C-alpha angles and dihedrals in degrees: 000000000000139000102221092244105129113229103186145350120247129197123220105236102171139002125201126191115222110179107297092342132084126215118208128200108204126188121206142142090257097047093091089056093056127093135204115277093028118132115234130178115232110188086333095311114122107225130172118242106237101177140003122208118174109301093348135081132193128225134169128219115204124216094267091054092046091051095049102041142047091245087094090072095048116125136186110288095031117129121230130198109240130200129169116221117277125266114233092222097063143066122289097228097174123019136283107293119179099191091239108128115220098189145325122262132204122234104231099174140016122188130184106222104195096281102353134057135232121206127189121203135190119208138178108296094228088075094052095110091057096065117073133176109276090004126136124262130169114228112189085341095307117128105232139165118242121221137168086037117192133178092284104357138073139170132224131195119223122205119215094256093055092043091053098041100045137047091261086101089066095054124101135164105300096034118128120224136186116251129200115182122215111285092217090056090049092054092047091050090051092050093048094044108032119179 
């Protein structure tokens, strides 16, 4: 479980194809502190650390993960938002993020707002009931607040710190991001609309 508060940036150093899966070697300043079997969020995708070597760690994304997230289009040199799982003895600064991507969304607009940035995203309409005005949503693993919510669109505002310390600065109109909708909203939707 994560909070959506990005801890570090990682760089994709190498990608290996193994059947339908992809293995990623990521370098970061926290990689040497990791251990095998640890969960780590990569752009919001919860992946298990398989090996640590110096300032790099190795993770594998299986076919299901590759189909549901933008990690399938990652290439060497790309930056990823990293977050270690949350400690149960601290503050929850963002919101509850599982690291289970629901869908990808398309950035349809990016505006510089005199010191902050506003991004607008479109997402598959079947998830429309999971995004509410001033509700939480994880974009590439970042805990953000949705506003100007439409049937299949929402906007988020990015402060300078988040813009500088995450890969939001690399996004433009046309970029694809990972989206995880609020887990509480998902449970409520299931209770209201059981199978």
